[in-house]
N, C-alpha and C positions, 0 to 999 in steps of 0.2 A: 524451800528457803530455810526452814527450821531443821530439816532432816538432811541437808546437804553435808558432805564431809567437812566443809569449811565453815559450818555454822558457828563453831566455837570462836573462830576468828572474827566473825561478824558481830558477836556480842561486844567486841572491843572496837572494831571498825566496821560499821554497817555496810560500807561500800567495798569491802574486800573482794577482789584483789586490787581495788583502786583505793587511793588514800582519802579522798573526800568527794563531796558532791560535784564540785567543778571538774575534778579529774574524771569522774564517771560520765558527766555530761559531754565532755569533749570526746571521750572514748566512744560513747554511744553514738554521737553524731558521725564520727569517722567510720565506725563499723557498719552503719546503716546507710552511708552515703553512696555506696557503689563504687568508690574510688579503687583503682588498682593498687597493688602493693607498691609499685614504683611511685605513683602519685602520693600515696601516704608517706613514703620515705621523703619525698621532696617537701611535703608540707611540714613534716616534723623536723626537717633540717633548716627551716627558715629561722632567722635570728629572732623574729617576733615570737615564734612558737617556743624557742628555747628559753625565752624569758618567762614563760608560763610554768608554774610548778606542777609539771606532769610526772607521772610515775613510769612513763614509757617514752622511748625516743626512736624506735624503729617500728615498722609495720609488723615485723616478725615478733617482736616483743609484745605488741598490742594483741596480735592473734593468739599468742601463748597465754596471755592473761585472760582472754575471753573464754578459753577452754576451762578455766577454773570456775566459771559461773554455773549455777544450777541448770541442768539440761532438761529439755522436753523429751519426747519419745526419741530413742537413739536409732541411728541408721545402721543397717546390716548389709552385708554383701555376700552374694552366693553365685558360684558358677553353675549354670543349668546344664545338665547332661542331655544329649540328644543323639538319636540313632542315625540322624541324617546330617550330611556334610554341610558346614557353613564356612563362610570366608574368614570369620573370626570367632573366638570363643564367645559364648552367650553369657553376659553378666547381668545380674539382677540386683539393683539397689532398692531396699525397702525398709519399712519400719514395722514394728509390732502393731497390727491393726487394733488390737484391744487397748493398747496404751494410747493410741490416737483417740479412740472413742472416749476413754477415761479422761484424757486431757480436755476434751470438749465438755464432757459431762460435769467435770469438777471445776471448770473455769468460773471464777466469781462474776465475770461480766455477763454470763448467760444465766445467772441464778434465777432471775425473775423473768426470763425470756424463754422458758422451756415448759413443755407440758409433760407431766409424769404419769397421768392416767388418761385412758380414752374418755371421751365425752360425746354427747349428742346435743345438737342445737336445733331448735324449732322456731319458727317465726311467731307462733302464738302459744298460749298455755294449753290449747287443745291438742297440740302436737300433731297437726295435720300436714304441714309443709316443713320438711326437714332441710337443714342448711348444711352443705358440705364445704368445709373451709380448710383448717389445718389437718395434717395427716391424722392426728389423734381423734378427729371428728368423723373419720371414715369407718365404714363397716369392716374394712380389712384390719384396722388396728384393734377393733373390738373382737374380731375373730381370733387374732393372735393372742390377745390378753387372756381369752378364755381357755387357751391351750397351755398356758404356763402355770407353774405352782402359785398358790395364793400368796400374796405379799410381794410377788415379783413385779418388776417394771419392764415393759417392752421398750427397747431402744431400737428405733428404726435407723438403719445404716444406709446412707446415700453414697453410692459409688459413681463416679463420673470418669470416663476415659475417652480421650480424643487426641490425636496427634496434633502437634503444633510446631511451627518453624522456629528454630533457634536463631538462625542467621537472617539478616535483613538484606534484601536486594539480590544477594548472590551467596553461594556456598552450599545451599541445599541441605544443611544440617537440620535434622528433625528429632524431636523428643516425643515420647509417648507417656505423659504423666497419668497416674491413677490418683484421683482425689477422693477424699473421704469426708463425710460430714454426718450430722445427726438430724433425723427427721423430727425429733422432739423439739428442736429449737424453732421458735415461731417464724413463720415465713417472711414477715416484714423485716426481721433481723437477718435471716438466712439469705435472703435475696439481695442484700447489700454487700457489695464486694469489700467495702471498708470495714466490715465486721470481722474479717479473717475467719470465717466459719469453715471454709474448706481447707483441709490440710493435705499436703503432698504425702501420700501413703507409699507410693512406689514409682520408680522410673522403669517402665516396662521395656524390655529389650526389643530392638528392631533389627533382627538378624537378616543376613542375605543367604538364603538357602541355595544350595547347588542342586538343581534338578532340571532335566531336559524339558519338562512341561511347565510353563510359567504358572498355569492355574494351580498346579500341585504345590508350588511354592507358597501360594496364598493359603492353601489348606494347611500346610505345615506351620505357617505363621499363626493361624487361628488356633491350632493345637497347642502351640507354645504359649499363646496368650492364656489359654485355660490352664495350662500346666503351672504358669507363674501365678495366676490367681489362686490356684490350689495352695501354693506355698504361702502367699501373702495373707490369705483369708483364713488359714487354718485356726488361728487363735479365736476368731469370731465363731467358727463352727464349734469349737470346744465350748465356748461360752454359751452358745445356743443349746448344747446338750446338757451341760452341767451347771450353767448360770455363773455369774461373777458378781461379787459384792463390790459396789462402788459408792463412794461418798457423794452426796448430792451437791450440789450447786447444779393366592389368586382370588383375589377378593374384589375385583373391579365391579361387582354388582352392589345394589343398595342393601345387601343383607350382611349381617355379622355372622361369620362362621364360628364353629365351635372352637374354643381356645385350645392351643397346643399346651397341654399340661405337662408337668414334670413326669408323671406316671406314664403318660403316653409316649413321650420322647425316650425315656429310659427303656421302656418295653421294646420300642423299635430298634434302639441301639443293641439291645441284648439279642435280638433276633438275627443280627448280621453275623455271619459265621466266618467270614474271610479274615485273613491276617491284617491286623491293624497297621503293621509296619509297611505293608504293600499299599502305599498311599493311593495309587491309581485305581486298583481294584476295590479298595475300601470306599473310595469316593463314589465310584460307579454303583456300589451296593447301597449307598446312602441316598442317591438321587431319587429313587421311587418314593422315598419317605420325605423328600424335600429337606434333608438334613445337610449340614455344612461340611461334614467329614470329620468333625471333632468327636473322638471316641470317648473321652472322659470329661464331660462338662464340669466346670468348677462347682456348680451348685448341687451336684448329684447327692452329696452327703451333708448338706446344710439343712438342719432342722427347720421346718416351716417355710423353706425357700420354694417359691412357686413362680417360675419364669413368666407364666401367663399373667401374673399380677405385678411382679416387680419390674418387668420391662414395660415401662409406662410411656404414654405419648409425650412428645417433647415439642414445644411450640417453635423454637428457633429454627431447628433443622428440618422440621416436618411442615408445619402450617405456613410459616413465612416463606420458606424456600419453595414450597409448592405454589404459593401465590405468585412468586416472581418467575418461576420456571414455566408456569402454565396459565394462570389467570391473565397475567400481563401479556403473554403471547397471544392469547385469544382476543384480548382487546386490541392489540396491534393489528391482528388480521381483520378484525371487524371494522375498525375506523381508518386503518392506514397509519403508518408511522408519523407522517407529517401532520395529519389532523389530530392524532393523539398528543403529540408534543405541543402543538399550538394550544390545545385546550388546557393542558397543564400549565403552560406559560401565562395564561390569562386568568388563572384562579386568583381571587382576592387573597392578599397576603395575610398571614397570622404572625404577629410578633412573637419571636421565640421558637417558631417552627419553620423548618426549611421550606423554601419555595423553589419550585423547579422551573426557573426562568427559561431554560433551554430544553425543556422536556425531559423525558425519561428513557427514551429508546436507545440513546447513545451512552448511557452511564456505564462506567467501568468499575470493576471490583466492588460490586454492590453487596453490602453486608446487611445484617439483620435490622439495624437502625434505619437504613434507607428504605428497606422493604416495608417496614412499618409506617414510615412517613408517606410512602406512595399509597398505602392502604387508606390513609386519611381522606384522599381525594378521588380515588378511582371510580367510585359509584356516581358521584355528581359529574364527573368528566364524561362518562359514557352514556349518561341518561339521555334517552330519546334519540340516540345516534344509530341504533341497529335494531335487529329483531327483538321484540319484547321478551321472548323466551330466553334469549341469550343474556339479556340484562338480568332477568330473574335468576338464572343459574349462577351468575357471578355475584349478584347481591346476596343470595342465600348462603353462599360459601363465606362471604364476608361476615354475615350475621353469625354463622357458626363459629368463626374465629374469635369474634369479639365476645360472644357469650361464653365461650370456653375459657377465655382468659380472665374471667372474674375471680377475685380472691375468695369470694363466698358464693357458692352455687346452691340455690334452693332446689327442691324437687320439681317445682314449677319451671324454673329456668333449665333444669336438666331436660325436661320434656321439650322445651323450646329448642334446645341444642339438637335433640334427636329429630325434631320436625324440620329444622332448617336443612339438615343434611339430606333428609328424605326429599324435600322440595327441590334441592339441587338435582338429585337423581331423576326426579320427575321431569325436569326441563333440560337435562344435559344433552339430549339427542339433537337439540337445535344447533349446538356447536358443530356437530358432524354434518347436519343437513345444510348449514350455511357454508361449509368448507373452512371453518375457522380452526379446527383441530387437525393440525398438520405435523408431519415429522420434521424435526429440526434440520436434518440433513437432506432428506429426500424431497421435502416440501410437498409430499403427497398427502391427500386427505386420509386420515387414519379412521378405521372403522371399529376400533376397540377402545377399552378404557383401562389398559394395563398401566396404571400410575400407582406405584407403591405408596407414595405419600398420601394419595387420596384414599387408598384402601385402609391405611392405618387410622383414618378418621373414624372408622366404625368402632374402634376400641375406646373412644373418648368417654362416652357415657358410662360404660361399665367401670372404667378406671376412676371416674369421679367418685363412684360409690365405694370403690376399694381403697383409694389412697387420698381422697379429698381433692381440693382445688388443684388443677393441672398446672397452673401458673407457677406454683412453688417448686416445680421440678424443671423449670426452664434452664437451658444450658447457658443463658446469658451470664449468670454469676460465675460459673466454672470457666467459661471462655475468658472472662476478665481475670480470673484467678491465675490463668496461665501466665499472664504478665508478671504477677507477683512471685510465683513459685518457679517459673522456668526462665522467662525472657530476661528479667532484671538480674537474677543471679548469673545467668549465662554471660551477660555483658561484662561481668567482673573477671571472667576466666581468661586464660592465656590461649584459648581456642584449641586446646587439646584436652582429651579425656573430660568431656563436658559433664558426664553424669556424676562422677566423683566430686568435681569442683562445685557443681550445683548443690549437692548434698551438704558439703562443707559450708558453703555460703549460707544456705538456709538454716543450718544448725547455729551459726553465729547470730543471724537475725533473730531467731527464736529465743536464744539465750538472752540477748539484749532486751527484747520486749518483755520476757517473763521476769527478768531481774528488775527492770524498771517498774513493772507492776508490783512486785513484791516489796520494793523499797517504798513505793507510794503508799501501799496498804499498811506498812509498818511505820509510816509517819517519818521517813528519813529523807524526804526530798525537799524539806524546807531549810533546815540547817543541820550541820554535823554536830549532833548533841549526844551525850551519853545515853546508852540504851539501858532502860530500867528493866527489872524483872518483869516477865509477862504478867499482865493483870494488875499492875500497881501503877499509881500515878506518883507525882513528885512528893506527895505527902504520905505515901505508903498506903493509900486507900485503894480498894479494888476499883478498876476502871478499864474500859475498853479503849483501845487506841482511837478507833473511829466508831461513830454510830452508823446506822444503816444508810442515812442520807449522805453522810460524808464519804462513805465507801463508794456509794453509787456515783458521786461527783468525781471522785478520783478515777474510777474505772472509765467513766464516760470521757474524761479528759484524755485518757491514754488510748482508748480503743475505738472512739468514734472519730469521724472525719473532722479535720481542723476547719475546713471551709464548709459551713452549713447554710442551707437555704433559709432565708429570713422568714420567720413565722409571723405573719401580719396579725394573727389572733393574739399572740403573746405581746406584740408591740401595742396593740389596741388596749389590752388589759393593763399594761404598764402606764400608758398615757392616762387612763381613767383613774389610776391610783396615785398619779403624780400630785404633788402639792400645788395648790392654786398659785398661778403666776409663774410656775416653773416651765410650763409648756404653752404653746399657742392655743388659743381657744377660738372656735371649736377645733378639736384635735383632727389632724389631717388623716389619721388612720383610725377606723372605727368598724364595728361589727354590725351587720344588718342581717338578721336571720341566721342562715348557715354560711354567710359570705363575709369575708373581711375585705374592706374597701380602703384603698390607699391613694391619696393625692400627694403630689410632690409639695415639698415645703415652699419651693420657689414658684411663683405664678408664671404663666406664659404671657398673660397680658394683665396689667394692673391699672385699675381705675379708668376703664374705658367707658365713655358715654354709651348709653343703651342703644341709641340710634346708630352709632358707629359700629357697634357689635352686630346689630341687625344687618347692616349693609355688608360688613366684612364676611359674615357667615351665610349670607343669602337667606335671611329669615325675615321677610317683610312683616310678618304678624307677631314678631317677638314681643313688642310692647303690649299688644292686646292679649297675648298668651300670659304674660306676667300679670296683667290686670285680672284675668280670669282666675289665675292661681291664687292671687291674694284674696279674691272674693270667696273662693272655696275654703281658703285657709282660715280666714277670719282672725279673731284675736287669739285664738288657741290653736296650736299646731295640730293638724289632723294626722291620723296614723297613716292613712293610705289615700292616694288620689287615683282617679281613673280618667279615661278619655271621655270628654264631654261631647256635646253635639255642636250646635252652631256657636261661633265665636260671639260672646256677649259684650265684651269690652270693646270700646272704640279704638281705632288704630293710634289715636293720640291721647289715650287715657293718661290721667295724672297718676304718677307712682310716688311712693314715699321715699324713693331713692333714685338717684340719677345715673349712677355708674355701677359697673360690674367688674369683679375680678374673674379672670377666665383661665382655665387649664385646658391644654390640648389633649390630655390623656388621663385616664384613671386605671389603676390596676386592681384586679379582683383575684382573690385567693379563696379556695373552698377546701373543705375536708373531703377525703376520698369517699366515694359512694358507699363502699362496704366496710370502711373502718374509719370512724370519726376521730381516731387518735392520730391519723396521718394526714398531712396536707398535700394538695395537688399542685400541679404546675400553675404558675401565676400567669394570667392572661391580661393583656393590655387592650383597653378600648380607646380608640383614637377618635377625637372630634376636632379635626384640624381643618381650618378654612383654606380656600384656594390660595395658592401662591405660585411662584415661578416654577417650582418643581412638581406641584400637584395642581393641575389645571382645574380639577373639580373638587379639590380637597379630599379628605379621607374621613369618612364617617362609618364607624363599625357598628355592627348589630349586637344586640344584647337581649337577654331574657329579663323581663321586668315583672315584678309581683304586683297584681292589681286587686287581689282579694286575700286579706290576711287570714282567712280560714284555711288556706292551702299553703303548705310550706315546701319550698324547693330544697333538695331535689326529690324528696320522697313522693311528692304529688305529681311529678312530671310537669307537663305544660298546663295542667288544670289550675285555674286561678292565676295564670301567668300569660303574658303575651310577648311576641317578638317585636322589638322596636329598633330603630336606627337612631343612635345618639348623635345629635347635631351640635350640641353646645353643653359644656360643663362650666358652671359658674357659681358665684356667690355674690349677692348684692353687697356693694361696698357701703360701709357706714358713712353717713353724710360728713363732709369735711367739718372739722371743728367739734364733732360730737364726743371725741376722746373716749371711745369705748365701743362695745359691741351692742347693737340694738337687736330687736327681735328678728329683723330680716337678715341682718348680716351674720347671723349664727347658723344659717341653713345653707348647705350645699345643694344646688339645684341642677337640673339638666333639661334641655329641650329635646324631646324625643318624638319621632314620627312612627306610627304604628304600621305593622304588616298584618294582614288578615290571612288566616289559613283557608285555602280553597278546598271545599269538600270534594272528595273523590268518590262519588256514588254513595255507598253505604259505609265508606271508610274515611278516616281523616288523613290517610297517607296514600301516595301514588302507588299503584299495584306493582309496577316493575322494579321500582327502586326501594320501596318501603320508606320513602322520605315525605315530609310535609311539603306541599306546594304553597308558596306565599305570593301575595300581590300587595301593592301599596294601598293602604286604606285612604279613602278620600272623603271629603265633605260633599254635601249636596251641590255646592258650587263648583266642584271639580278640583279644588285645591287639596293638597295632601294634608292628612289629619295629623296635626302635631300639637303637643301640650307641654306645659312645664310640670315637672315632677320632682319630688325630693330625690336626691341621689341615692339615699339608702333604700330605695325600692328596687335597685339593680340587684340581680341575683347571679347572673352568669354571662360570660361571653357567649356569643352565638356566631356561627359561621354560615353566611348565606352566599349562595353561588347562583349566577344567572342560569336559566334554562336555555342551553345553547341550541337545542333542537337537533335536526338531522345534520346540519353543518353549521359550525360556529361562524359568526360574522367576522371577517378578517380585519375589520376596523377596531375590534375590541382589544383592550389591554387590561392588565391587572389593575390599573389605576382608574379606568373609565367604565369598566363593565357593570358595576353596580349603578352608576349614574345613568347609563344608557339602556338599562333593561327594566322591564315591568313585571316579569314573572321570575320567581326564584325557587330554589330548593333550600330547605333548612338542612344543612349537612351535619348529621348527627354522628358521623364517623371521625370527625376531626379530633375528638378526645374520647377516651373510653368512659370516663365518668359521666360525660354528657350523654354518651350513648346509653348507658344504663339508666340514667334519669329519664330519658325520653322513650325508652323501649316499652 
């Protein structure tokens, strides 16, 4: 901004080449709206637009002005020579890789979101259990740091490449973007698509080679890919050798084979003596070494580049795709499509998470999100329906996936990941023995385990040690980035010469975003005011334009998503700090332990007599339960209540209040298990009475704290119990009292307990790894229910009936909980719940 050729002009007019703030805002909106040139001209020709004091009146003029804005890394163009015939010349559009790295490294938004030196984390001061999380916490980062000169900083470069469709529905046009990012940026920022952490580095050519053997065309394309990477990544190789000053801001068995190192691969390539240009002969010579036919891999001269380490596992295309292609097929063979779909259709619903009302076997175009949603239910669906060894095999693979997706992996958890995969290999033969592992086309039982994605799982544990948490390298973010850097820009083109027009469009977008950031940091987005000499205020005193907090607010406003998830913890803190009388008391949003609890401001039922509520919700002992609660509560509120024994209060006991305010639902929000600065998905607990649409009502399960010595989620289920919430209420102040009395200031719930059924020497069922639950009852046989303060809730819980060998065809998702006596506590419905209960 200050070093731009037009910076002198901006000392007079900060918005140059635009005249003022409004002129720039209109231009910025139009340039980033995705409108075509024709649509822009039509808008600018409107009479209402002409009445605006703009400095441009045509799309061509607007685009010309944006070319005068400060630029990010510039685009380059090169024709790639080749010795083999193609239908069209090979064109490569790319940017300087080092400039892209520097643009990310210097960006003010990432200033406090980046690691500059390796570090090691341990769970205790004794340093016994190590934690692998960010890349800089890995052994690989430490090893690299030890090999560079003292005072240097390792910059981990992330490259992602995958083809993506440009056209929708028809046309068949494909682009091959190469994205770049920095591993130093913290994963919680890098994994958010809205942070714009991945930049388009190059558009790799997709040529059509002319060769009589189709397989050789693929070999030539792979060679070209490496040749283009050589060109694009040369600046990074130079930086690795000489450094760069930047300013801050067949493996189907259960064993892992030796890694294919760079030294081994290059030695094998050098031993091949045939002509490289003779593709057929060269490829045949490569086959004994299991090489692809690429003679000059791009990493061969990149210092510290080791393919056995930088080619890391990836969850989206490996684990989740393997689950859908194989685990789901095994389950379909074991249960039959009809039974599998029926079980999915009767799973109790979870608000905010998809429910498969028509099953899963007929789903089309299944992506990563659907695959993960199916994983939430698959274990409870197949429980008890087939050979126990088959269920163990599938459940241990699911255990492996969930453990491997943790954002922080301790050495203890690393050992669990290894053990889960080993247990799968110990039980996988049951799939062949029962005839469930069949070819997709032949339908014959297969006798081998040649599943590449399954083989790649052996590299997960070593990769955790080398590069930290595997989740930070997921392709979810880069797949979403394809929309921003390819699909959206392509939609603004004239459907010819896509590559060049995509580059031009991205260049305009980046200029607008960077110019907007620079204006904001220079304090020019409020009013068009004279620009004072740098470092002086209006009185001539030394002053910074913004302090640190103001800069951070400006950057967050520009670079973070406009639509944010409501943070109930922040809301609760604001309500506590509010002036007396400005908000309702007691506050509807409050914090209990590590959980934020929120009730709607509007009641579902207001001032309903206690006996009417008891009848409507089917709770004949409600009045007696309230009496017992008041007896335990006394004159001073108790911290915690627990389940008592026999009901002590009479059914007609006198209570100091006659009416109740009732809510049909309460929402719970928690911090993520491994990072207390991040909030999780908000879950809703329903306590809805029977009506015309819900014959048996809807009463969801929850985790409730019954011992304040144990804290959720770190303690797991210890000191907690599983309950079914039947009523959410608050005693209504007596009419005419004109205020809140002791009782009306407490939110209460009526909850019935589930007991965990011991499974021999274990608390979990052997084949599924899940807790088995049954309804707790009193000596009289009635279900054990009590009144509790609402702030003893800690988490939503998903319970699913034990369907047995064959599910009862009378069950539905609405009646299955009411009609069953034995349940599983489904710990796979949410990853944070899984980690808490593991």
